[in-house]
N, C-alpha and C positions, 0 to 999 in steps of 0.2 A: 612156305608162304602161308600166312594166316587165312587168305581167301580159299586156299585148297582145303584147309582143315574145316572151314565153315561152308563147304559146298558152294563157294563163290557167291554166297548170299549176304555177306557182311556189308552193311551200309555204313560208311564212315560217320561217326557221331561227333558233332561239333563240341560236345561236352567232354570228350576224351582228354583234351589237353588239361582242362581244369581238374578232372578226376585224378590224372596221373601226378599232377603237381601236388595235390592234397595228399596222395599216398606217399609222396617223397618226404613228408615231415610229420604227418599225423599217425599215431599208433593204431587208431581205429577209424575207419571211414564207413559211414552208412550211406549206401546208394539207395535212395527211395524213389518212388514213382508209381504210376498206375500199373496194375498187373498187365502183362503182355505189352509193355512199352519198350522192351528190348534190354532190360537190365541184365538178364542171364546171358544173352548173346554178347553184350559188351564185356561182361566179366570173363566169359570163356575166351573171348578174343584176347584179352589181357593175359589170361592164363597160358594161351598157346603162343603168345608173342615171344620171339627171341630177343626183342629189343628191350624188354623190361628187365631191370637188374635182379628181380626176385622171381623165383619159380613158385607159383601158387598152386595149391591143391584145391579142387572144387568139391564142396559137399552141399547137397540140396536137402532141405527139410521137407520138401514135397515127397521125398521117399520115406515110407513108413518106418523102415528099419533105423534110419538116422534119427527120426523123431523119437522113437521108442528109447533108443540109447540115451539121447539127451534128456528126455523126461525122467527116466528111471535112475540115471547115474550122471548128473550134470558135472560133478567134480571129475569123475573118471573120463567123461567125454572130452572135456576141455583140456585135461592134462595130456591126452594122447594126440592132440592136434599138432600138425607140422608147424614149422617156424613161420610160414606165411600161408594163409588159407582164406578162401572165399566161402562164406556161409550164406547160402541162398534161402530167402524167405525166413529170416530170423525171428519175425514176429510170432512164428508158430511154436517157438520153444523159449518162453520167458524164464524157464528154470535155469538157463545157463548164464543169464545176464550178470549175476553177482560174481560168478566164477571167472567170466571174461575180465572183469575189473581186477580180480586177484592176479590173473596171469599178466595183464598189462602192467600192473604196479611192480610185479617181480621181474619182468623182462620187457622193458619199454623200448621198442625199436620201431622205426617208421614203417608204416604200411603193413603191420603184422596181420591185422584182421580187416578184410574187406567184407562188410555185411551188406545184404540187400533186404529190402522189405517193401511190401505192397501197401503200406499204411504210413501216414505221416507220423512224425516223431511224437506229436501231441497225443496220438492214440496209443503209442507205446511208451507211456510215461515212465514205467519201471526201467526200461532200457535207458531212457534219458537220464534218470536219477542215478542209475548204477554207473554209467560211464561219463558223467559230467566232468568236463575238463580234459577228457581223454579222447573224445569222439568228435569228428567233423561230419557235417551233413551235406550231401550232394544230391540234387534232385534231377532225375532223368524223365523227360516227357516223351510222348510219342513223336514220331518224325516231324520235323519242321518242314515247311515248304522249301527252305534252303537246302536241307539234307536230301530231300526228294529231287530237287533240281540238280544238285551236284552229282548224285548217283546216276541220274539219267544222262549225264554227260560222260561219254565213253572213257575219258582219261581218268575218271574217279572210280570206275567200276571194280578195279582189281588192285586197289591200294592196300598196303599192309597196315597193321596197327601203328608201326613206327612211322610210316609215311603220313598217316592221317592225324598224327599228334598236332600238326601245324594247321589243320583246318579249324577255323574259328567262325565260319558262317558270315552272314552279312555284317558289315561294319557300320551300318547306317546309324545306329544309336551312338556308337563311339564317335562318328563324324559329327553328329549333331551336338553332343555334349562337349566335344573338344573344339567346337566352332570351326570345323574343317569341312562342312558340307559344301561340295562343289557342284552347283546346279548348272548343268550344261543343257540349255533349252533347245539346242539344235538336235540333241539325241532323242530318239523316239523308242518307247516301249509299245509293243502290241497291246491293244486293249484285251482284257480278259473276257468280257461279255459273258457268254454262257459257261465258259471255262471256270469262272468264279463259282458258279453254282455247283459244277462238278467237283471242284477242289473242296468246297465246303462239305458236300455229301460224303466224299471219300474219307475225309478226316486224315489223321496221322498215325493211327495204330497200324503197325507193320502188316499183320496178316489180313484183316478185313478189307483194307483199301485195295487189295488185289483181287477181291472176290466180286462176283456179280452182285447186283443190288439186292436180289432176293436172298442170296447166301450171306451177304453182309448183314442183313437184318437178323437172320437166324444166329449168326455169330454173336451179335450184340445181345440178343435175348439170352443166349447161354452164358455170356459174360456177366450179365446182370444177375443171373441166378447164382453164379459162382461167388461173386462178391457179396451177395445178400445172404446166402445160406452156408457159406464157408468162411470167407474172410471176416465178415461182420460178426459171425458167431464166435470165431476164434479170439477176437481181440476186444469184444465188448461184453458187458453183462446184460445188455438189452435183449429182450426175448420176443418182442412183437415184430419180428423181422419181415413179416408179410406187408408191413407198411412201406418198406423201402422201395420196391419197384414202382408203386403208385407215386410216391414222393419224388422219385427220379424223373418220372414222366412229367409231373407238374413243374419241376425245376427246369426241365428242357424247354417247356413252353414259355417259361418266364426268363429265359436267358437274355441278358443285356437289359434287364429291367431292374428297378429298385426293389430291394427285398423287403417284404412286409410279412413279418412272422404272424401277426394277428390274422391277416387274410388267409394265409396258408393253413393255420390251425382251424379256421372256420371251414375251409374247403374240405379238410380231412375229418372234421368233427372231433377234434382232439384238443387237449389242453396245450397252451403255448409251451409249457415246460417239456411236455412229451415230444412235441414236434421239434423243438429246439435240440433235444437229445439226438433225434434221428437225422436231422439236418447235419449235425456235427459229425455223425458217423459217415455219411456219404461224402462230406467235405474231406474228412480224413482218409477216405479211400480213393481220393482224387477224382471224384465225379464232377464236382464243381467247386467254385471258389468265390468268396466274397471279395469285392473290390471296394475298399473303404473310401469315404468321402474326403476330399482334400479341402483345406481352408487355411487361411492365415489371419493375422490380427486385423488386416484391413478389409476383410470380407466377412461381414457380420451376418449376412442373410443366407449363408449356404445351407443346403439341405444335408442333414447328417446321415441319412439312411445309406447303407452300402448298396452296391449293385451286385447282382448275381450273374456269374458267367460259367457256363459249362466249360470244362477243360478240353473237350474235343467235340468239334461240330459234327463229325461223322457219327459219334455216339448219340448226340442230341437229335440229329435228323432221323436216325434209326428208331429212337423212342417215339418220335412224332410221325412215323411212317412217311417221311418226306423223301421224294426221289429228286433227281436232277431237274426234271421237267416241272414237277409240282412246286418245288422251291422257287424256280425261276419265275413262275407265273404269280406267285404270292409275294408281291413286292414288300409288304409289311414284314413278313417273316424273313424275306431275303435280307432286308435291312438289319433285323435283329441278328441273324446268323452271320452276316458279314462283320458286324461289330465284334461278335464273339470269335470269329475266325481271326480277326486282327488281334484280339486279346491273347489268343493262344500263341500266335506268332511272337507277340511282344514278350510274353512270359518266357518263351524259350530264348529270345535274344537277351533278356535280362539275366537268365541263368548262366549264360556264357560270359557276360560282361565282367571285367575285372574290378569294378567298383560296385558299391552297394547301391542298388536302385530299387525303388518301391513304386508300384503302380497304384494310382488312385483314379477316381472320377470326380468331376465337379458339376454341381447343379445348385442354383439358388432360387429363391422365391420370386425373382424377377424374370424367370425363364431363360436365364443364361445357363448354358451347359457345355461341357467338354467331355467327350467320351473317355479320354485317358489323360491323366496328368502323371508323368513319370518324374519322380524326384530323386535327385542324386544327393545323398546325405551331405550336408555342409557345403553344397555347391549351387544347385539351381534346379529349375523345373523345365520340362518340355511338355507342351500341350498338344494333344493329337485328337483330331476329329475325323470321323469315318463317314464317307458317302459312297453310295453305289452308282452315282451318276457319272457321266462322261464329261460333265462340265462342272466348274467350280464357280460359286457365286460369292459376292461380298458378304452376304448374310451367313455363309458357312463359317466365317471367321468371327462372328459376333461374340461367342463365349470366349474364344481365344484372346481376342483383343481386350476383353475385360480383365482377364488374368494378366495380360501384358501391362495394362495400365496400373494394376494394383499389386504387382509383385516385383519387389526389388531384385529378386534373383531369377527373373524370367530369362531363359536362354533362347528358346525358339518355339514357334507354333507351326503345326503342320496339319493340312487337310489331305488325307489320303483319299483318292478318288479313282474311278475306273477310267482314267484318261490315258493319253499317249505320251504326254510330256511333263517333265518336272519344271516348275516355274517358281521364280522368286516373286513374292507378293508383298512389297514393302519391306520394312526393316525387320529382319529375323522371322519373317513369315514365308511359308512355302506351300505350294500345292505339289504333291508327289503321287505318282501312280501307286496303287496298292502293291503291285508287283515289285516295287523297289524294295520292299521288305526282304525279298530274297534275291533279287537281281541286282540290287544297288541302284544308285542314281545315275 
């Protein structure tokens, strides 16, 4: 059993089904995501599984001997690889990228190379160029609240990889986009209240969420040093890396706010071009992400600036020295972090969805705004607003109603709030508990 091989600590990942499906037809699959998000554990689970049709050998470039071999003799290294292999932290050995292309072209079989990397493909441009048309990208984020919830349920604690292939997480986005959302107002969810603050501060990284608050902060400090002085150094030519920790702290404080490069450059007393370079590094190392502005031809007064969101609220809170109690007492910060918390959950739901979805935000000069606009290419949009209150007001739908009136492809509008019941509020408008993101409606 796979759980025995992994010390019974394997948490079923909802991305697994999508990853295995991609391996069934693509010759090269790159599994990317933040360092320590669980990529290696997931790959080793696939390696150890008896249900997978191919037996993978695992090679990590964190081991110096493997790196030296690949650096010094890339042709010899690739030629001696087995028929199916996992190459972990491949961004550390760019010398082998061209030879991987040669091997794929000479012997093209599905799932031959499963690569992992702790940097986005845009930062590994040479890998992207070398394997264009041969490689598919899959992103793994830290644990979602759905994965945490399922694993805390006894019947999911000891599933094998084969059994967990059918776990797909919350279907709430699928239900909304397919017009199958069944709101049962008689059903009741317990309010999160202070549990919301706890979940935000814990975040989703597998290791630190189980630590004490003090130890969790130390873990994130070490993590930031690792990605600053190791990962960034390995994959960029930038050398003023001491800027990155301060920039990360500023970004954490501005999560869920419009991104203003000029203000950030002034704060750091650096040029806009310099700051933009270092912002791109942290973005490509999965610290935070831009959420672009949404607009259409009928909405002429929309604000074009993107929003910035940290990709893990636990990391952001650690950088800001926020604890469960201090976050709960600071209602402004709680609102920001709750919006970012919802963003990270939506990002994970989107990564499991079988259709192409993109997350935007909306704001215009008339002060209409919507926290998230999720667009399904060629189909429609869903507008989502986030509130930490236990009540929903008509004003909460103000921005959503504007999109509904000016969008021909409007599917639904949702206000997520810390309430007990899901409710239908007029045509295609709903109030849903935040917990419905992982518990369902």
